[in-house]
Structure formats: C-alpha cells, structure tokens
C-alpha positions as CSV (number, residue, x, y, z in Angstrom):
1,M,0.1,-0.3,-0.3
2,H,1.3,3.6,-1.2
3,E,1.3,6.7,1.5
4,S,-0.7,9.1,0.6
5,R,0.7,12.2,-0.3
6,L,0.1,14.2,3.0
7,G,2.3,11.9,4.5
8,N,5.0,11.5,2.4
9,L,5.6,15.6,2.1
10,L,5.1,14.8,5.9
11,G,7.9,12.0,6.0
12,A,10.3,14.3,3.5
13,A,10.0,17.5,5.7
14,A,10.6,15.5,8.8
15,L,13.3,14.1,8.0
16,A,14.7,17.2,6.2
17,L,14.1,19.4,9.3
18,S,15.5,16.6,11.7
19,D,18.6,16.5,9.4
20,L,19.3,20.4,9.7
21,M,18.4,20.4,13.1
22,L,20.5,17.6,14.2
23,A,23.5,18.4,11.9
24,R,23.2,22.3,14.0
25,V,23.1,20.8,17.5
26,R,26.3,18.6,17.3
27,E,27.9,21.2,15.5
28,A,27.1,23.5,18.5
29,A,27.6,20.8,21.2
30,G,30.7,19.0,19.8
31,V,29.4,16.0,20.6
32,S,27.3,13.2,19.9
33,V,23.4,14.3,19.2
34,S,23.0,11.5,22.0
35,G,25.4,13.7,24.1
36,A,23.9,16.8,22.7
37,A,20.4,15.4,23.8
38,A,22.2,13.8,27.1
39,L,22.9,17.8,28.2
40,V,19.9,19.2,27.6
41,V,18.1,16.5,29.9
42,L,20.4,16.9,33.0
43,A,19.7,20.7,32.3
44,H,16.0,20.0,33.4
45,A,17.0,17.0,35.8
46,P,20.4,18.2,37.5
47,G,21.2,14.5,39.3
48,V,19.2,12.4,36.7
49,S,20.9,8.8,37.1
50,V,22.8,7.4,34.2
51,T,20.4,4.6,33.7
52,E,17.2,7.3,33.4
53,L,18.9,9.3,31.5
54,G,19.9,6.5,28.8
55,R,16.1,6.2,28.9
56,R,15.2,9.2,28.1
57,V,18.2,9.3,25.0
58,G,17.3,6.0,23.9
59,L,20.4,4.4,25.0
60,S,21.3,1.2,26.3
61,Q,23.1,1.3,30.0
62,P,26.6,0.9,28.4
63,A,26.4,2.7,25.5
64,T,24.3,5.6,28.1
65,A,28.2,4.8,30.5
66,R,30.5,5.5,27.9
67,M,28.6,8.6,26.5
68,V,28.7,9.8,30.1
69,M,32.6,9.4,30.4
70,S,33.1,11.0,27.0
71,L,30.7,14.0,28.8
72,E,32.8,14.3,31.9
73,A,36.2,13.7,29.8
74,A,34.7,16.7,27.7
75,G,34.4,18.7,31.0
76,L,30.6,19.2,30.3
77,A,28.9,16.1,33.1
78,L,30.4,14.8,36.7
79,R,29.1,11.5,37.6
80,G,28.5,11.9,42.0
81,P,28.7,9.4,44.3
82,G,25.6,7.6,44.7
83,E,23.8,5.2,46.5
84,G,24.3,1.2,45.5
85,R,24.4,1.4,41.6
86,T,22.4,4.3,40.9
87,V,25.0,7.0,40.1
88,P,24.2,10.7,39.4
89,V,24.8,13.2,36.8
90,A,25.2,16.8,36.7
91,L,26.5,19.4,34.1
92,T,29.5,21.5,34.8
93,P,29.4,25.3,34.1
94,A,31.1,24.2,30.3
95,G,27.9,21.8,30.1
96,E,25.6,24.9,31.1
97,R,27.0,27.2,28.5
98,T,26.7,23.8,25.7
99,V,23.2,23.2,26.5
100,R,22.5,27.4,25.7
101,E,24.3,26.8,22.6
102,V,22.5,23.6,21.9
103,L,19.5,25.3,22.2
104,T,20.3,28.8,20.7
105,S,21.5,26.8,17.6
106,R,18.2,24.4,17.1
107,A,16.4,27.0,17.7
108,A,17.9,29.0,14.8
109,G,17.6,26.2,12.2
110,T,13.6,26.0,12.9
111,E,13.5,29.6,13.0
112,Q,15.3,29.4,8.9
113,V,12.7,27.0,7.8
114,L,10.0,29.1,9.4
115,A,10.9,32.4,8.4
116,G,8.9,31.8,5.1
117,L,5.6,31.6,6.6
118,D,3.3,34.4,7.5
119,E,1.2,34.5,11.0
120,D,-1.2,32.9,9.8
121,D,0.5,29.6,8.9
122,R,2.7,29.9,11.8
123,R,-1.0,30.1,13.8
124,V,-2.3,27.3,11.9
125,L,0.9,25.2,11.8
126,T,1.4,25.6,15.5
127,R,-1.8,23.9,16.1
128,L,-1.8,21.4,14.1
129,L,1.8,20.6,16.3
130,E,0.0,20.8,18.8
131,G,-1.9,17.8,18.0
132,L,0.3,16.0,16.0
133,L,2.5,16.0,19.5
134,A,-0.5,14.7,20.8
135,Q,-0.7,11.7,19.1
136,L,3.0,11.0,19.1
137,H,2.9,11.4,22.3
138,T,0.9,8.0,22.2
139,E,2.9,6.5,20.1
140,V,6.1,7.3,22.3
141,G,4.7,7.4,25.3
142,S,7.1,9.4,27.3
143,A,7.1,13.2,27.2
144,E,10.9,12.9,28.7
145,V,12.1,10.8,25.3
146,L,10.1,13.2,23.1
147,C,11.5,16.6,24.5
148,R,14.7,15.3,24.9
149,L,15.9,18.2,22.6
150,C,13.1,20.5,23.8
151,D,14.1,24.3,25.1
152,R,11.1,23.7,28.0
153,A,10.6,27.2,29.0
154,C,10.3,28.7,25.6
155,C,8.1,25.7,25.0
156,T,5.5,26.6,28.1
157,A,6.2,30.6,27.6
158,G,2.5,31.4,27.9
159,A,1.4,28.3,26.4
160,V,0.6,24.4,27.7
161,C,3.0,22.4,25.8
162,P,0.7,19.9,23.5
163,V,3.3,16.9,25.2
164,G,3.1,17.7,28.8
165,Q,-0.6,18.3,28.9
166,A,-1.0,14.5,26.6
167,E,1.8,13.0,29.5
168,R,-0.9,14.7,32.2
169,E,-4.0,13.2,30.3
170,R,-2.3,10.0,30.0
C-alpha cells in the first residue's frame, strides 16, 4: 500500500528538518546527538541517574555509561557519588553553556525554516503540530523521550506544552 501524498510530504519535511536540526546541534555541542540530548536532559533534570539518562535519550546502559564518560572527559558533565548502583549525573558550568548553545542553534535552524511563513500560517502550523505532538506522545509514551532536545521554557511561555498535557492526561 502506498502512502498518501500528505504522509509523504510530512515524512520528507520531518526528515529534512531533523537532518538540519541535528547537524546544528552536533556542531554546537561538539559531541554526538545523544550527548547533546543528554546535556539538555541534565539541564532539566540535574542529578538524574545514568540509567534514567539512558532511557530518556534512547541508549542502553553500557552505551550511556560510555557517553557519560565522554561528556566527563569533555568537561561537560560529572558523575556524583551514588547510592548502590544509582549514579547521579550533573552538568558542569561548561555543560550549562553548551546546553544554551545547543538550544540556540536548534532554534536558529527551525526559525530559518519557518521564516517563509506569515503569522496566519504560523498559527495554523502551531495548532497542527500541537495535535501531532499529542498523538506522537501516544506512540512514544514518554514526554522525557519526546522532548529530549526541547527548550522547555520556550514551549511553555504563555502556553501549555501539548506533550506535557498529553502525559498528564494519560
């Protein structure tokens, strides 16, 4: 069965936007996309465990441990003393600066794509994306995973995050 034209257009746009955004994020962070996502997660959840960090960025525990070691080696994160097998991770000041650079870079990439839309089109697209994100939450099942590279303050300034709302309603 063939996709609809709308589905095909959405898929192409999503892939192109993802490629552009992730390239900017990688460049701004100087680490992998997973590493950049981990830094953003840590900015919102300081002290989260290595295991939980891996769950939120979609990595296995061994891959997350290696990623955290590389973030530590880059001076962006630190593992703290834990209880038992739970090891908390937090950002360093350099990691906090990198998060700001990542979010700024990500925003610049999306704004570049949106620049051709007038205010009416932006309002319509906002409404459509809110609905799509709520549906995607149903598929993904986790706001932490879906929003791992989000600027949460930007999303909730004067509005309700559709992903957070979908999580609360679940």
